[in-house]
DOTI-880909 format. One line per field, with one value per residue (C-alpha): residue number from 1; residue in three letters; x, y, z. Coordinates in Angstrom, 3 decimals. Layout:
// DOTI-880909
resi <- NUM:...
resn <- ALA:...
u <- X:...
v <- Y:...
w <- Z:...
This chain:
// DOTI-880909
resi <- 1:2:3:4:5:6:7:8:9:10:11:12:13:14:15:16:17:18:19:20:21:22:23:24:25:26:27:28:29:30:31:32:33:34:35:36:37:38:39:40:41:42:43:44:45:46:47:48:49:50:51:52:53:54:55:56:57:58:59:60:61:62:63:64:65:66:67:68:69:70:71:72:73:74:75:76:77:78:79:80:81:82:83:84:85:86:87:88:89:90:91:92:93:94:95:96:97:98:99:100:101:102:103:104:105:106:107:108:109:110:111:112:113:114:115:116:117:118:119:120:121:122:123:124:125:126:127:128:129:130:131:132:133:134:135:136:137:138:139:140:141:142:143:144:145:146:147:148:149:150:151:152:153:154:155:156:157:158:159:160:161:162:163:164:165:166:167:168:169:170:171:172:173:174:175:176:177:178:179:180:181:182:183:184:185:186:187:188:189:190:191:192:193:194:195:196:197:198:199:200:201:202:203:204:205:206:207:208:209:210:211:212:213:214:215:216:217:218:219:220:221:222:223:224:225:226:227:228:229:230:231:232:233:234:235:236:237:238:239:240:241:242:243:244:245:246:247:248:249:250:251:252:253:254:255:256:257:258:259:260:261:262:263:264:265:266:267:268:269:270:271:272:273:274:275:276:277:278:279:280:281:282:283:284:285:286:287:288:289:290:291:292:293:294:295:296:297:298:299:300:301:302:303:304:305:306:307:308:309:310:311:312:313:314:315:316:317:318:319:320:321:322:323:324:325:326:327:328:329:330:331:332:333:334:335:336:337:338:339:340:341:342:343:344:345:346:347:348:349:350:351:352:353:354:355:356:357:358
resn <- MET:LYS:ASN:LYS:ARG:LYS:VAL:ALA:MET:LEU:MET:ALA:GLY:THR:MET:LEU:ALA:GLY:THR:MET:THR:GLY:GLN:MET:VAL:TYR:ALA:GLU:SER:ASP:LEU:LEU:THR:ASP:TYR:ALA:SER:TYR:LYS:THR:GLU:VAL:ALA:GLU:GLU:PHE:VAL:GLY:ARG:ASP:THR:PHE:LYS:LEU:ASP:SER:VAL:SER:LYS:GLU:TYR:THR:ILE:GLY:TYR:ALA:ALA:GLY:ASN:MET:GLY:SER:ALA:TYR:PHE:TYR:ALA:GLY:PRO:THR:GLU:THR:GLU:LYS:TYR:LEU:GLU:SER:LEU:GLY:SER:LYS:CYS:LEU:ILE:SER:ASP:ALA:ASN:ALA:ASP:LEU:ALA:THR:GLN:VAL:SER:GLN:VAL:GLU:ASN:PHE:ILE:THR:GLN:GLY:VAL:ASP:GLY:ILE:ILE:ILE:ASN:VAL:VAL:ASP:PRO:PRO:ALA:GLY:LEU:ASN:GLU:ALA:LEU:GLN:LYS:ALA:ALA:ASP:ALA:GLY:ILE:PRO:VAL:VAL:ALA:VAL:ASP:SER:MET:LEU:GLY:ALA:ASP:PHE:GLU:ASN:TYR:LEU:ALA:PHE:ILE:GLY:SER:ASP:ASN:TYR:SER:LEU:GLY:PHE:SER:CYS:GLY:VAL:ALA:ALA:ALA:GLU:HIS:LEU:LYS:GLU:VAL:TYR:GLY:GLU:VAL:THR:GLY:THR:CYS:GLY:VAL:LEU:ASP:GLY:VAL:GLU:GLY:ASN:ALA:VAL:VAL:GLU:LEU:ILE:TYR:SER:GLY:PHE:TRP:ASP:GLY:VAL:ALA:SER:VAL:GLN:GLU:ASP:HIS:THR:LEU:LYS:GLU:VAL:ALA:ARG:LEU:TYR:GLY:GLY:ALA:TRP:THR:GLU:GLU:ALA:GLY:LEU:GLN:MET:THR:GLU:ASP:MET:LEU:VAL:ALA:ASN:ASP:LYS:ILE:ASP:VAL:LEU:PHE:ALA:ILE:SER:ASP:PRO:PHE:LEU:LEU:GLY:ALA:LEU:THR:ALA:CYS:ASP:ARG:ALA:ASN:ARG:HIS:GLU:MET:PHE:MET:CYS:GLY:ARG:ASP:GLY:ASP:LYS:ALA:ALA:LEU:LYS:ALA:ILE:LYS:ASP:GLY:THR:GLU:VAL:LYS:PHE:ILE:ALA:GLY:GLN:ASP:PRO:VAL:GLY:MET:GLY:ILE:ILE:ALA:SER:ASP:LEU:ILE:LEU:SER:TYR:LEU:GLU:LYS:GLY:THR:LEU:PRO:GLU:THR:ARG:LEU:LEU:TYR:LEU:ALA:PRO:VAL:GLU:ALA:SER:VAL:ASP:ASN:ILE:ASP:GLU:VAL:TYR:ASP:PRO:ASP:ALA:PRO:PHE
u <- 0.114:2.863:4.113:1.728:-1.804:-3.985:-5.514:-9.247:-9.904:-13.142:-13.670:-16.626:-18.398:-15.031:-12.228:-9.036:-4.907:-2.120:1.856:3.575:7.001:9.066:7.960:8.076:9.305:7.548:8.796:7.382:3.965:0.201:-1.443:-4.162:-2.042:-0.461:-3.724:-4.575:-1.460:-2.050:-3.060:-5.913:-4.666:-4.831:-1.272:0.041:2.417:1.474:2.895:4.504:5.061:8.554:7.528:7.798:9.403:10.868:13.991:13.664:11.495:13.042:10.437:7.462:4.594:0.827:-1.358:-4.842:-6.387:-10.143:-11.229:-14.670:-15.316:-12.635:-15.246:-13.469:-9.696:-9.322:-10.564:-8.863:-5.539:-5.021:-4.766:-3.461:-0.417:-0.068:-0.087:3.101:4.634:4.622:5.954:8.881:9.494:9.214:5.723:2.569:-1.119:-4.545:-6.935:-10.789:-13.536:-16.772:-18.341:-19.804:-21.819:-21.563:-22.398:-19.767:-16.882:-17.295:-17.141:-14.028:-12.360:-13.395:-11.536:-8.753:-8.738:-9.478:-6.447:-4.286:-2.697:-0.199:-2.160:-5.024:-5.752:-9.179:-10.988:-14.330:-17.835:-20.979:-21.753:-18.274:-19.885:-20.888:-17.082:-16.575:-16.795:-15.174:-12.102:-12.350:-11.827:-8.536:-7.175:-8.003:-6.257:-3.036:-3.524:-2.566:-5.327:-4.695:-7.748:-7.190:-9.199:-12.486:-12.479:-13.530:-16.562:-15.794:-16.332:-13.672:-10.142:-8.414:-6.690:-3.200:-3.623:-5.683:-4.157:-6.283:-6.908:-6.981:-10.288:-10.723:-6.875:-7.828:-10.992:-8.771:-6.331:-8.987:-10.334:-6.830:-6.364:-9.696:-9.576:-6.187:-7.549:-9.938:-7.527:-5.446:-8.716:-10.269:-8.203:-10.155:-11.877:-15.728:-17.825:-20.027:-18.997:-21.042:-20.012:-21.012:-21.506:-22.206:-24.630:-26.206:-24.993:-21.892:-19.097:-16.433:-17.815:-18.538:-14.911:-14.227:-16.904:-16.197:-12.261:-13.020:-14.680:-12.023:-9.353:-11.367:-11.251:-7.669:-6.828:-9.460:-11.321:-13.748:-14.052:-17.799:-17.463:-21.012:-22.154:-25.151:-25.823:-24.472:-26.067:-26.083:-25.552:-26.193:-23.389:-19.911:-20.175:-19.523:-22.834:-24.095:-21.148:-23.041:-26.609:-25.791:-23.751:-26.319:-28.836:-26.812:-25.825:-29.089:-29.656:-26.815:-25.579:-22.004:-20.099:-16.642:-15.632:-16.786:-15.619:-15.917:-15.901:-15.092:-12.963:-15.520:-17.953:-15.371:-14.995:-18.934:-18.872:-16.036:-18.588:-21.606:-19.925:-18.729:-22.074:-23.160:-20.140:-19.559:-16.085:-15.652:-15.122:-11.986:-12.764:-11.401:-11.586:-10.571:-9.429:-6.416:-7.404:-5.268:-8.212:-8.768:-4.917:-4.825:-7.759:-5.370:-2.554:-4.829:-5.421:-9.329:-11.116:-9.918:-7.300:-6.244:-6.810:-6.099:-5.368:-5.622:-2.906:-4.935:-1.676:0.884:-2.084:-1.608:2.283:2.092:-0.097:1.931:5.204:3.681:2.061:5.705:7.254:5.184:5.420:8.783:9.982:6.818:7.001:4.014:3.613:3.304:-0.268:-2.997:-4.694:-2.179:-2.979:-1.371:-0.869:-2.770:-0.932:-1.474:-1.442:-1.919:-0.907:2.457:3.349:1.260:3.872:6.143:2.306:0.607:1.775:-0.028:0.978:0.060:-2.424:-5.018
v <- 0.169:2.345:2.361:0.350:1.386:-1.205:-2.515:-1.932:1.297:1.489:4.386:4.821:1.298:-0.334:-1.723:-0.166:-0.897:-0.305:0.818:3.978:4.467:7.321:9.321:8.789:11.621:12.811:14.503:17.786:17.387:18.424:18.560:16.081:14.062:13.572:12.717:10.276:8.117:8.478:5.430:5.992:3.821:3.555:4.188:1.296:3.222:6.370:9.486:12.605:15.816:15.422:13.041:15.259:17.807:20.667:22.616:25.790:26.379:28.373:31.703:32.915:30.605:31.287:28.565:29.559:27.754:26.855:26.310:24.595:26.401:27.919:28.143:25.615:25.404:22.230:23.741:27.247:25.840:24.185:27.004:29.333:27.259:26.497:30.057:30.120:27.646:28.714:32.048:30.150:29.095:32.357:31.771:32.687:31.476:33.211:31.713:31.606:30.365:28.834:29.053:25.467:26.462:25.108:27.798:30.102:27.651:27.232:30.705:30.995:28.177:30.053:33.269:31.225:30.301:33.822:34.969:32.618:30.778:28.093:25.658:25.051:22.933:22.016:21.165:20.474:20.979:18.784:17.436:17.059:16.202:19.974:21.212:18.945:20.834:24.346:21.718:20.520:24.350:24.197:21.187:22.297:25.684:23.331:24.167:21.083:20.764:18.534:17.821:17.954:15.715:15.365:13.472:14.735:13.430:9.562:10.233:13.110:12.236:15.095:16.085:15.830:14.267:13.397:13.633:13.219:11.160:7.278:7.465:3.557:3.715:6.315:4.325:1.219:3.036:3.741:0.388:-1.347:1.223:0.818:-3.088:-3.195:-0.824:-3.125:-6.109:-4.159:-3.558:-7.025:-9.527:-9.194:-7.346:-6.835:-4.400:-1.536:0.773:3.830:5.939:9.295:10.360:12.945:12.593:8.947:7.364:9.661:7.554:8.727:8.235:4.432:3.978:5.266:3.445:-0.170:0.656:0.918:-2.244:-3.982:-2.492:-3.845:-7.555:-7.313:-7.318:-10.136:-11.701:-12.993:-9.783:-9.455:-5.539:-4.557:-1.248:-0.016:3.182:4.881:8.477:11.132:14.831:15.934:18.540:18.522:20.176:20.242:21.056:17.886:16.065:17.331:16.370:12.921:11.877:12.871:10.971:8.104:7.994:8.712:5.432:3.320:2.785:1.862:2.603:1.494:2.897:6.096:6.422:9.786:10.247:14.023:15.601:18.304:15.104:14.459:17.904:18.254:14.699:15.608:18.162:15.959:13.578:15.917:17.079:13.717:12.760:9.774:9.085:5.389:5.521:5.186:8.028:8.038:9.700:10.877:14.368:15.618:19.208:20.576:21.374:17.252:16.877:18.810:16.923:13.963:15.492:17.106:13.501:13.545:10.644:11.365:8.509:8.086:10.303:9.605:12.556:14.065:16.315:19.238:21.126:18.289:18.258:21.391:21.200:17.715:19.473:22.665:20.361:18.246:20.981:22.716:19.322:19.462:22.618:22.637:18.934:17.729:15.028:13.085:10.686:6.589:7.008:9.488:8.850:9.346:9.405:10.139:8.051:8.784:10.628:8.542:10.617:8.550:9.087:7.576:10.096:13.264:15.391:14.965:15.290:18.395:21.619:24.537:26.720:24.365:25.796:23.109
w <- 0.249:0.681:-3.075:-5.641:-5.881:-4.797:-8.243:-7.419:-8.858:-10.487:-13.450:-15.159:-14.117:-15.845:-13.875:-14.851:-14.332:-16.147:-15.983:-15.116:-14.489:-15.814:-19.027:-22.562:-24.903:-28.077:-31.100:-31.827:-32.857:-32.577:-29.708:-30.806:-32.582:-29.300:-27.607:-30.217:-29.189:-25.436:-23.343:-20.826:-18.044:-14.163:-13.519:-11.106:-8.869:-6.949:-8.276:-5.680:-5.968:-7.258:-9.835:-12.494:-11.025:-13.083:-11.953:-14.490:-17.948:-20.708:-20.625:-18.971:-19.857:-18.304:-16.828:-16.605:-12.961:-13.751:-10.088:-9.630:-5.949:-3.840:-0.723:1.498:2.423:0.596:-2.547:-1.993:-1.154:-4.869:-7.129:-4.618:-3.814:-7.586:-8.461:-5.931:-7.616:-10.887:-10.027:-8.097:-11.966:-13.446:-15.082:-14.460:-13.087:-13.858:-11.374:-11.790:-9.510:-10.742:-7.005:-8.933:-11.509:-14.935:-17.187:-15.344:-15.720:-19.153:-19.974:-18.120:-19.691:-23.283:-21.775:-20.808:-24.711:-26.277:-23.616:-25.374:-22.578:-22.387:-20.641:-18.420:-14.774:-13.903:-10.960:-13.236:-11.646:-12.024:-14.481:-15.978:-19.616:-19.443:-19.888:-23.261:-25.852:-23.967:-23.206:-27.140:-28.112:-25.776:-27.303:-30.881:-29.875:-29.044:-25.134:-23.217:-20.098:-16.986:-14.442:-10.728:-7.791:-10.277:-13.507:-16.843:-18.446:-19.554:-23.072:-23.447:-24.088:-25.306:-22.127:-21.108:-17.532:-14.339:-11.324:-8.074:-4.687:-4.757:-2.857:-2.818:-0.780:0.880:2.644:2.756:4.666:7.353:7.268:7.978:10.791:12.633:12.549:14.032:16.727:17.388:17.428:19.856:21.868:21.709:20.280:17.019:14.581:16.008:17.380:15.974:13.708:11.919:8.943:8.214:4.664:2.382:-0.494:-1.150:-4.696:-5.176:-7.000:-5.433:-1.616:-3.152:-3.659:-0.090:1.300:-0.426:0.428:4.020:4.491:2.130:4.477:7.533:5.906:4.758:8.531:9.664:6.658:8.733:11.164:12.658:12.505:12.352:10.426:12.917:11.017:7.487:7.669:4.849:5.831:2.499:2.767:3.458:6.735:10.537:11.017:9.296:11.028:14.532:13.535:11.805:15.146:17.519:15.808:16.233:19.523:20.516:18.683:19.775:22.855:22.154:18.708:18.396:15.027:13.754:10.289:8.478:4.352:5.094:7.554:8.736:9.491:12.346:13.804:13.988:15.669:18.471:19.402:19.580:21.620:24.179:24.725:24.974:26.884:24.796:24.262:23.617:19.860:17.688:15.099:11.498:7.892:5.126:3.635:5.892:7.010:9.469:11.538:11.832:12.165:14.995:16.483:16.514:18.473:20.964:21.764:21.413:19.180:16.539:15.590:11.933:8.762:5.089:3.549:0.742:-1.427:-3.427:-3.106:-4.981:-7.581:-8.736:-8.620:-10.520:-13.083:-13.437:-14.127:-16.622:-18.726:-18.380:-19.487:-22.598:-23.488:-23.120:-24.528:-25.847:-22.842:-21.740:-18.933:-20.354:-18.946:-17.951:-14.868:-12.537:-8.408:-5.458:-2.171:0.761:3.293:6.336:9.528:13.306:17.208:16.144:13.259:13.980:15.069:11.736:9.573:11.052:10.231:11.962:9.023:5.954:3.802:4.072
C-alpha cells in the first residue's frame, strides 16, 4: 500500500489497471496527434510532488487554473499554492473560480482560450460532460489541459492528464487502521461501526466506502464488525457531522468505530460526543484538513486520517504542462493518483503543520 496502488480502482464503471514508470518523450507534433497516441489507463504506481519535477523553464508561461469552487480550505489551497509554485518557476497563473456553476466555468475556460494561455488546469464542476465542448476548443487551439481532483467526462479524451486522490486507497487505509485498533482492544476485529456520509449514490463516496470495508477485511477476513448506521448529511460540513452523530448516539448505546468520509464531519462528531459525554469510539476519516490533524495531536477520539494533497495535485499538473510545452514530454498514461497521506497518533508530530494551507 505504501508504494503501489491497490488494483481496485473503479472508473466510469470499468475496472482499469495499467503501468506507469517514468516518462516517454515525443517529437514535436500536433497536440491532438499526441493525444490520439495516448493510453487512458490507471497508473500502477502512485505519483508524488517530485515525480515530474522541473527545476526551471526556458521562458515565462501563463497557465490558467479553472477552479470549481474555492469556498473551502481544500479547494482554495490548490489554486493559490499552484500560483506560488508557477511564480517560483518564472511563470504566471491566472485563477478563476466557478463557484460550483457549470455555465460560469465554461465561460471561464473559453476566456482562458481567448487570452491565449499556454495551458489549463481544471477542477471541473458537475456534470463534467458539460465541459467537453469548451475543453475540446482548448485542444483544438493546442492548449494542454490537466484535470485535478475530479475526472472529466467519461467520453472525453483530449486532455493531457488527470491527477487525483486514490479514493479507494483512502478508504482502505482507514479500514486497516480501524481494524487494527479493534484487534488490539478485543483480540479480534469485532464491534460496531457508524459511517458519516455526504451524498447518497456519489461514485467517489462509494469507492471510499468499499475501500474502507475491504481494508477491514484485509486485517481479518472473517471479522464481525457490524455497521449499525450509515447516515447522509447532504453537505460536507461540521453542522451535518454534528447532526448525524447526535442521531447516531441516540440510536446506539455503544459505537466502537466512527468512520467519516469527510473531515468536517469528524469535527462536528467531536462536538456531538462532548455534549453527550460519549468518548468510547475510535474516529477515523478521509481528507487531511489540518483542523482534523490537530484533533489527533490534541488527543481526541480522532485517531487516524487518510489525507489528500490538493497542493500536490496543482504542482504535478503544472510540471506536466510545462514538461509538455518545453520538451513534448508525456507521462506513459494519463490517469495519475497520489498515495494517501496517513496521519495517526504515532506520526502526527511529523505530519501536522499548523501553517499548512489546508
